MDAnalysis code that builds the backbone (N, CA, C; Angstrom):
import MDAnalysis as mda
import numpy as np

u = mda.Universe.empty(471, n_residues=157, atom_resindex=np.repeat(np.arange(157), 3), trajectory=True)
u.add_TopologyAttr("name", ["N", "CA", "C"] * 157)
u.add_TopologyAttr("resid", np.arange(1, 158))
u.add_TopologyAttr("resname", ["MET", "SER", "ARG", "ARG", "ILE", "ASP", "TYR", "TYR", "ASP", "ASP", "PRO", "SER", "ALA", "PRO", "ALA", "ALA", "ASN", "SER", "LEU", "VAL", "PRO", "SER", "VAL", "ASN", "VAL", "VAL", "VAL", "ALA", "ASN", "GLU", "ALA", "ASP", "GLU", "VAL", "LEU", "LEU", "ILE", "ARG", "ARG", "SER", "ASP", "ASN", "GLY", "ASN", "TRP", "ALA", "LEU", "PRO", "GLY", "GLY", "ALA", "VAL", "ASP", "LEU", "GLY", "GLU", "SER", "ILE", "PRO", "GLN", "ALA", "ALA", "ILE", "ARG", "GLU", "THR", "LEU", "GLU", "GLU", "THR", "GLY", "ILE", "THR", "CYS", "GLU", "ILE", "THR", "GLY", "LEU", "VAL", "GLY", "THR", "TYR", "SER", "ASP", "PRO", "ARG", "HIS", "VAL", "ILE", "HIS", "TYR", "THR", "SER", "ASN", "GLY", "GLU", "VAL", "ARG", "GLN", "GLU", "PHE", "SER", "LEU", "VAL", "LEU", "THR", "ALA", "ARG", "ALA", "THR", "GLY", "GLY", "GLN", "PRO", "THR", "PRO", "SER", "THR", "GLU", "SER", "ARG", "GLU", "VAL", "ARG", "TRP", "VAL", "PRO", "ARG", "GLN", "GLU", "LEU", "ALA", "ALA", "TYR", "GLY", "MET", "TYR", "PRO", "SER", "MET", "ARG", "LEU", "ARG", "ILE", "GLY", "HIS", "TYR", "LEU", "ARG", "GLY", "ASN", "GLY", "PRO", "TYR", "ILE", "GLY"])
u.atoms.positions = np.array([
    [-144.774, 35.619, -161.656],
    [-145.414, 36.812, -160.828],
    [-144.563, 37.034, -160.627],
    [-144.625, 38.319, -160.347],
    [-144.495, 39.861, -158.801],
    [-145.181, 39.269, -157.714],
    [-144.633, 39.187, -156.859],
    [-144.845, 39.260, -155.769],
    [-143.781, 40.709, -154.563],
    [-145.144, 40.522, -153.551],
    [-145.086, 42.262, -152.873],
    [-144.857, 40.637, -151.568],
    [-143.428, 41.004, -150.929],
    [-142.995, 40.368, -149.131],
    [-143.283, 41.650, -148.085],
    [-143.815, 41.238, -146.878],
    [-144.169, 42.513, -145.924],
    [-144.263, 41.857, -145.095],
    [-142.523, 42.795, -144.766],
    [-141.511, 42.031, -144.038],
    [-141.919, 43.241, -142.083],
    [-142.062, 42.290, -140.987],
    [-142.670, 43.024, -139.379],
    [-141.028, 42.798, -138.748],
    [-139.780, 44.182, -138.367],
    [-139.445, 43.222, -137.319],
    [-138.575, 41.859, -137.011],
    [-138.564, 42.062, -139.067],
    [-137.776, 40.114, -139.554],
    [-136.559, 40.339, -138.983],
    [-135.470, 39.633, -138.045],
    [-134.722, 39.627, -138.641],
    [-133.523, 38.858, -139.595],
    [-134.476, 38.164, -140.796],
    [-134.663, 38.232, -142.199],
    [-134.872, 37.991, -143.266],
    [-135.187, 39.462, -142.740],
    [-136.215, 40.404, -144.090],
    [-134.649, 41.516, -144.293],
    [-134.936, 41.134, -146.033],
    [-133.955, 42.262, -147.447],
    [-133.521, 43.441, -146.372],
    [-132.685, 44.179, -146.194],
    [-132.706, 46.352, -146.461],
    [-132.816, 46.615, -147.432],
    [-133.897, 48.010, -147.222],
    [-134.424, 48.538, -147.592],
    [-133.829, 49.175, -148.484],
    [-134.079, 49.678, -149.386],
    [-133.280, 50.650, -150.796],
    [-133.936, 51.330, -150.817],
    [-135.201, 52.124, -150.400],
    [-135.807, 52.745, -150.964],
    [-136.642, 52.987, -150.328],
    [-137.010, 55.003, -150.239],
    [-138.806, 55.059, -149.089],
    [-139.208, 55.474, -150.469],
    [-140.744, 55.094, -150.483],
    [-141.340, 56.104, -151.268],
    [-142.631, 55.962, -150.857],
    [-142.958, 57.758, -150.914],
    [-143.776, 57.820, -150.287],
    [-145.718, 57.782, -150.745],
    [-146.472, 57.433, -149.588],
    [-147.544, 56.114, -150.188],
    [-148.481, 56.940, -149.660],
    [-149.652, 56.434, -149.805],
    [-151.222, 56.282, -149.233],
    [-152.180, 55.326, -149.689],
    [-152.837, 55.435, -147.606],
    [-153.919, 54.491, -148.364],
    [-155.413, 54.582, -148.006],
    [-156.034, 54.788, -148.016],
    [-157.604, 55.527, -147.990],
    [-158.651, 53.944, -147.755],
    [-159.247, 54.847, -146.717],
    [-160.290, 54.246, -146.293],
    [-161.596, 55.103, -146.257],
    [-162.300, 54.438, -147.194],
    [-163.126, 54.752, -148.505],
    [-164.672, 53.821, -147.174],
    [-165.952, 54.626, -147.288],
    [-167.008, 54.391, -146.694],
    [-168.065, 54.513, -147.532],
    [-168.931, 54.078, -147.097],
    [-170.164, 54.293, -147.934],
    [-171.040, 55.090, -147.455],
    [-173.159, 55.018, -147.338],
    [-173.510, 55.894, -147.330],
    [-174.153, 55.022, -146.299],
    [-173.603, 52.788, -145.904],
    [-174.019, 52.307, -145.502],
    [-173.264, 51.604, -144.549],
    [-171.922, 52.926, -144.185],
    [-170.690, 53.206, -143.199],
    [-169.938, 51.570, -143.564],
    [-169.867, 51.060, -144.514],
    [-169.000, 50.198, -145.621],
    [-167.660, 50.391, -144.863],
    [-166.661, 49.503, -145.194],
    [-165.251, 49.934, -145.604],
    [-164.780, 49.477, -147.047],
    [-164.764, 49.908, -147.597],
    [-163.754, 49.449, -149.668],
    [-163.057, 48.630, -148.408],
    [-162.586, 47.074, -149.971],
    [-161.045, 46.917, -149.530],
    [-160.720, 45.644, -150.639],
    [-159.748, 45.742, -150.862],
    [-159.357, 44.949, -152.058],
    [-158.605, 43.794, -151.428],
    [-158.574, 42.213, -152.307],
    [-157.939, 42.046, -152.033],
    [-156.557, 41.636, -153.402],
    [-155.112, 41.799, -152.430],
    [-154.258, 42.224, -153.501],
    [-154.070, 40.846, -154.493],
    [-153.884, 41.275, -155.180],
    [-153.527, 40.050, -156.873],
    [-151.810, 39.609, -156.382],
    [-150.836, 41.283, -155.389],
    [-149.716, 40.422, -155.796],
    [-149.744, 39.855, -154.432],
    [-149.619, 39.134, -153.476],
    [-150.087, 38.822, -152.484],
    [-151.024, 37.565, -150.778],
    [-152.515, 38.575, -152.260],
    [-153.692, 37.209, -151.793],
    [-153.844, 38.760, -150.755],
    [-153.610, 39.258, -150.011],
    [-154.153, 39.939, -148.866],
    [-155.447, 40.867, -149.168],
    [-155.983, 40.728, -148.275],
    [-156.424, 41.949, -148.142],
    [-156.400, 43.377, -147.111],
    [-156.464, 44.358, -149.073],
    [-156.023, 45.084, -147.999],
    [-156.592, 46.562, -148.273],
    [-156.563, 48.662, -147.718],
    [-157.217, 49.665, -148.326],
    [-157.343, 49.356, -149.779],
    [-157.383, 50.214, -150.507],
    [-156.467, 51.060, -151.465],
    [-155.483, 51.682, -151.925],
    [-154.195, 51.899, -151.933],
    [-153.019, 52.673, -151.991],
    [-152.838, 52.873, -153.013],
    [-151.619, 53.523, -153.203],
    [-149.794, 53.284, -153.482],
    [-149.755, 54.050, -153.586],
    [-147.960, 54.640, -154.576],
    [-147.213, 55.348, -154.683],
    [-148.240, 57.663, -154.649],
    [-147.172, 57.983, -153.892],
    [-147.953, 59.099, -154.286],
    [-146.498, 59.898, -156.014],
    [-147.175, 59.879, -157.217],
    [-146.092, 60.238, -158.197],
    [-146.091, 61.061, -158.595],
    [-144.789, 62.089, -158.799],
    [-144.829, 63.119, -158.797],
    [-144.894, 64.525, -160.108],
    [-145.190, 65.551, -158.909],
    [-146.548, 66.650, -159.797],
    [-147.783, 66.053, -158.701],
    [-148.256, 65.644, -158.650],
    [-149.087, 65.076, -157.500],
    [-149.824, 65.159, -156.203],
    [-150.568, 65.836, -155.921],
    [-151.058, 65.469, -154.078],
    [-151.197, 64.720, -153.801],
    [-151.345, 64.284, -152.347],
    [-151.119, 62.941, -151.206],
    [-153.026, 62.913, -152.290],
    [-154.375, 63.481, -151.770],
    [-155.002, 63.647, -151.548],
    [-155.435, 63.224, -153.327],
    [-154.982, 63.842, -153.999],
    [-154.957, 63.826, -156.431],
    [-154.406, 61.574, -156.140],
    [-153.146, 61.527, -154.957],
    [-152.767, 60.336, -154.798],
    [-154.113, 59.373, -154.877],
    [-154.595, 59.527, -153.459],
    [-155.483, 58.445, -152.818],
    [-156.652, 58.907, -153.598],
    [-157.171, 60.104, -154.346],
    [-157.988, 59.439, -155.031],
    [-158.002, 58.666, -156.163],
    [-157.221, 58.936, -157.835],
    [-155.795, 58.078, -158.119],
    [-156.637, 56.990, -158.367],
    [-155.363, 56.227, -157.016],
    [-155.084, 54.987, -156.131],
    [-156.583, 53.944, -156.272],
    [-156.939, 54.533, -155.009],
    [-158.523, 54.294, -155.241],
    [-159.769, 53.647, -156.201],
    [-159.713, 55.286, -157.290],
    [-159.721, 54.983, -158.844],
    [-159.798, 53.401, -159.387],
    [-158.356, 53.927, -159.494],
    [-157.555, 52.967, -160.188],
    [-157.508, 51.708, -159.525],
    [-157.415, 51.055, -158.547],
    [-158.205, 50.028, -158.060],
    [-159.033, 49.188, -157.511],
    [-160.284, 50.433, -157.103],
    [-161.466, 49.114, -157.222],
    [-162.291, 50.097, -157.787],
    [-161.972, 51.083, -159.043],
    [-163.880, 51.575, -160.450],
    [-164.166, 52.599, -158.894],
    [-163.913, 52.876, -157.673],
    [-164.937, 53.799, -157.643],
    [-163.945, 55.021, -157.320],
    [-164.733, 56.264, -157.372],
    [-164.348, 57.855, -157.446],
    [-164.870, 57.828, -155.555],
    [-164.213, 58.736, -155.097],
    [-164.016, 59.645, -153.821],
    [-164.005, 61.023, -153.193],
    [-164.021, 61.221, -152.127],
    [-163.976, 62.716, -151.891],
    [-162.946, 62.377, -150.544],
    [-162.235, 62.961, -150.795],
    [-160.987, 63.032, -149.112],
    [-161.776, 63.474, -148.072],
    [-161.542, 62.963, -146.371],
    [-162.125, 63.207, -145.896],
    [-161.058, 63.983, -144.999],
    [-160.391, 63.458, -144.409],
    [-159.727, 63.792, -143.070],
    [-159.036, 62.846, -143.597],
    [-158.023, 62.015, -142.054],
    [-156.527, 61.769, -142.019],
    [-157.090, 60.459, -140.176],
    [-156.224, 59.021, -140.956],
    [-156.413, 57.781, -139.893],
    [-154.912, 58.888, -138.845],
    [-153.994, 58.829, -139.713],
    [-152.246, 58.751, -139.980],
    [-151.728, 58.511, -140.129],
    [-150.538, 58.616, -140.358],
    [-149.072, 58.211, -140.644],
    [-147.790, 57.427, -139.786],
    [-147.380, 56.267, -140.932],
    [-146.384, 55.406, -140.614],
    [-145.554, 55.161, -140.930],
    [-144.520, 55.603, -140.394],
    [-143.366, 54.800, -140.454],
    [-142.675, 53.987, -139.805],
    [-142.629, 53.029, -139.185],
    [-142.000, 52.653, -138.756],
    [-140.562, 52.304, -139.747],
    [-139.364, 52.008, -139.457],
    [-139.142, 51.389, -140.607],
    [-138.837, 49.266, -139.827],
    [-139.321, 48.874, -138.895],
    [-139.341, 47.280, -139.081],
    [-139.778, 47.836, -140.127],
    [-141.504, 47.837, -141.030],
    [-141.647, 46.992, -141.707],
    [-141.135, 47.821, -143.481],
    [-140.799, 46.139, -143.809],
    [-140.035, 46.561, -145.473],
    [-140.949, 46.090, -145.697],
    [-140.765, 45.895, -146.859],
    [-142.141, 45.730, -148.364],
    [-140.678, 44.853, -149.577],
    [-140.900, 43.964, -149.959],
    [-140.425, 43.580, -150.334],
    [-140.926, 43.280, -151.939],
    [-140.501, 44.427, -152.772],
    [-141.024, 43.703, -154.619],
    [-139.723, 43.130, -155.534],
    [-140.213, 41.139, -155.327],
    [-139.666, 40.444, -155.752],
    [-139.566, 41.096, -157.335],
    [-140.377, 41.778, -158.334],
    [-140.022, 42.604, -159.886],
    [-138.956, 43.055, -160.303],
    [-138.183, 43.672, -158.663],
    [-137.649, 43.937, -159.231],
    [-136.405, 44.492, -158.122],
    [-137.098, 42.900, -157.474],
    [-135.826, 43.707, -155.612],
    [-135.744, 45.095, -155.432],
    [-136.470, 45.274, -155.565],
    [-137.340, 47.116, -154.470],
    [-137.131, 46.435, -152.612],
    [-137.294, 47.130, -151.747],
    [-136.903, 46.814, -150.625],
    [-137.404, 48.262, -149.976],
    [-138.835, 48.132, -149.857],
    [-139.367, 49.984, -149.176],
    [-139.676, 50.149, -147.789],
    [-139.148, 50.712, -147.006],
    [-139.344, 51.708, -145.367],
    [-140.093, 51.794, -145.457],
    [-141.377, 51.355, -144.721],
    [-143.479, 51.892, -145.195],
    [-142.751, 53.039, -144.303],
    [-143.473, 54.247, -145.597],
    [-144.223, 55.476, -145.367],
    [-145.416, 55.819, -146.079],
    [-146.091, 55.908, -145.193],
    [-147.951, 55.931, -146.026],
    [-148.585, 57.231, -144.743],
    [-149.038, 57.200, -145.627],
    [-150.381, 58.298, -144.935],
    [-152.307, 58.142, -144.804],
    [-152.041, 57.418, -144.139],
    [-153.900, 57.155, -144.244],
    [-154.612, 57.382, -143.977],
    [-156.301, 57.834, -144.939],
    [-156.742, 58.951, -144.926],
    [-158.437, 58.814, -145.344],
    [-159.157, 59.206, -145.368],
    [-160.578, 58.663, -144.856],
    [-161.333, 59.048, -146.045],
    [-161.884, 58.440, -146.151],
    [-162.443, 59.619, -147.690],
    [-164.338, 59.310, -148.067],
    [-164.946, 59.271, -148.556],
    [-166.446, 59.589, -149.172],
    [-167.240, 58.724, -150.338],
    [-166.999, 57.434, -150.428],
    [-166.851, 57.327, -152.155],
    [-168.229, 58.244, -152.155],
    [-168.128, 58.373, -153.683],
    [-169.516, 59.313, -154.046],
    [-170.194, 59.297, -155.571],
    [-168.947, 57.814, -156.585],
    [-170.230, 57.067, -157.898],
    [-168.551, 55.997, -157.422],
    [-169.248, 54.974, -158.852],
    [-169.133, 54.105, -159.375],
    [-169.442, 52.465, -158.709],
    [-168.679, 51.957, -159.340],
    [-168.248, 51.099, -159.188],
    [-167.941, 49.818, -158.640],
    [-168.141, 48.628, -157.540],
    [-165.884, 47.952, -157.333],
    [-166.308, 47.234, -158.251],
    [-165.037, 47.406, -159.020],
    [-164.783, 46.830, -160.180],
    [-162.451, 46.374, -160.475],
    [-162.599, 45.432, -159.348],
    [-161.552, 44.810, -159.241],
    [-160.762, 45.170, -160.759],
    [-159.110, 46.099, -160.318],
    [-157.825, 46.372, -161.523],
    [-156.655, 44.492, -161.724],
    [-155.768, 45.204, -162.263],
    [-154.250, 44.110, -162.295],
    [-154.293, 44.470, -161.137],
    [-154.441, 45.115, -159.690],
    [-153.935, 45.644, -158.579],
    [-154.978, 45.189, -157.410],
    [-155.621, 44.692, -157.995],
    [-157.180, 43.670, -157.273],
    [-157.812, 42.598, -157.841],
    [-157.750, 41.419, -157.019],
    [-158.532, 40.928, -157.848],
    [-159.965, 40.309, -157.298],
    [-160.202, 41.330, -156.244],
    [-161.292, 41.275, -155.230],
    [-161.776, 42.703, -155.552],
    [-162.928, 43.290, -155.077],
    [-163.605, 45.180, -154.560],
    [-164.529, 44.528, -153.789],
    [-163.997, 45.189, -153.114],
    [-166.093, 44.874, -151.978],
    [-166.503, 45.935, -150.488],
    [-167.143, 46.565, -151.228],
    [-168.024, 46.661, -149.323],
    [-168.110, 45.596, -148.261],
    [-167.643, 46.754, -146.498],
    [-166.809, 44.884, -145.997],
    [-167.705, 46.451, -144.819],
    [-168.653, 45.414, -144.066],
    [-169.282, 46.077, -142.470],
    [-168.190, 46.011, -141.851],
    [-168.692, 46.945, -141.200],
    [-167.492, 47.688, -140.204],
    [-166.986, 46.435, -139.346],
    [-168.543, 45.441, -139.031],
    [-167.692, 44.065, -137.522],
    [-167.085, 43.190, -138.720],
    [-167.522, 43.338, -140.020],
    [-166.864, 41.807, -140.324],
    [-165.579, 41.736, -140.968],
    [-165.168, 42.747, -140.246],
    [-163.103, 43.034, -140.990],
    [-161.764, 42.802, -139.982],
    [-163.061, 42.648, -138.944],
    [-161.958, 41.140, -138.545],
    [-161.850, 40.287, -138.862],
    [-163.122, 39.705, -139.169],
    [-162.627, 38.091, -139.949],
    [-161.514, 38.231, -141.766],
    [-161.326, 38.970, -142.960],
    [-160.604, 39.647, -143.486],
    [-159.263, 38.978, -143.407],
    [-158.817, 38.420, -143.749],
    [-157.223, 38.123, -143.860],
    [-156.797, 38.676, -144.135],
    [-155.410, 39.538, -144.136],
    [-154.492, 40.441, -144.252],
    [-153.270, 40.795, -143.560],
    [-151.923, 41.350, -143.038],
    [-151.280, 42.374, -143.392],
    [-151.419, 42.759, -141.539],
    [-150.531, 42.788, -140.787],
    [-150.396, 43.143, -139.618],
    [-150.854, 44.280, -139.679],
    [-149.776, 45.653, -140.084],
    [-149.520, 46.545, -140.351],
    [-151.097, 47.209, -140.853],
    [-151.428, 46.912, -142.445],
    [-152.703, 47.125, -142.423],
    [-154.844, 46.825, -141.315],
    [-154.556, 46.019, -140.205],
    [-154.596, 45.953, -139.545],
    [-154.519, 46.729, -139.131],
    [-153.666, 47.042, -137.971],
    [-153.327, 48.565, -137.570],
    [-154.236, 49.906, -138.406],
    [-153.972, 49.847, -139.233],
    [-154.235, 51.124, -139.538],
    [-155.683, 50.973, -139.851],
    [-156.465, 50.104, -140.187],
    [-158.520, 50.237, -139.996],
    [-158.414, 49.451, -138.314],
    [-157.543, 49.294, -137.323],
    [-158.253, 49.609, -136.234],
    [-157.765, 51.421, -135.671],
    [-156.625, 51.666, -136.435],
    [-157.172, 52.888, -135.804],
    [-157.842, 53.469, -136.399],
    [-158.558, 54.231, -137.902],
    [-159.633, 54.662, -137.738],
    [-160.763, 54.377, -137.576],
    [-161.403, 52.823, -137.184],
    [-162.754, 52.348, -136.334],
    [-163.116, 52.918, -134.632],
    [-161.312, 53.293, -134.390],
    [-161.595, 53.735, -132.485],
    [-161.370, 54.973, -132.773],
    [-161.181, 56.198, -133.801],
    [-161.407, 57.120, -134.128],
    [-160.169, 58.264, -133.066],
    [-159.624, 57.829, -132.754],
    [-159.142, 58.435, -131.746],
    [-158.357, 58.968, -132.193],
    [-158.525, 60.202, -133.426],
    [-157.604, 60.922, -133.703],
    [-156.431, 60.580, -134.676],
    [-155.731, 61.419, -135.429],
    [-155.159, 60.965, -136.276],
    [-153.936, 60.182, -135.358],
    [-152.375, 59.150, -135.938],
    [-152.629, 58.168, -135.519],
    [-150.912, 58.806, -135.919],
    [-149.511, 59.275, -135.217],
    [-148.234, 59.381, -135.561],
    [-147.002, 57.707, -135.127],
    [-146.968, 57.623, -136.137],
    [-145.840, 56.703, -135.691],
    [-145.015, 56.606, -137.872],
])
């Protein structure tokens, strides 16, 4: 089974060999709960998201990735921030790709659908804001959610 391994400021991390624009999406519902997935490739909880494909815009990628990974349709409402720290690399064991982090994190409002796992998500659930800290996730994902919860305007990093 292929895995995703995140490294941050780790001297033993493999050197990055790619840079792929990607998105993560903080989707909120009417109860102000946040949509999380449990990733299939590493078991961590995360925001839905993935790579921006050629020919699509950032909002289109965010909406597509959210639907593919969660079964939830959404409408993009804003920007949490930009994340491009070269000390964060992601190793995909299936093909040896090691990506330097390059992600835009958007906010969205859920417009329909039911939480439904996919090949990329073992679980999908709505999580009350006050319970988000209890979910096991990689520090870079926790940073993004923290920026969303604080709401201090777009983070640039």
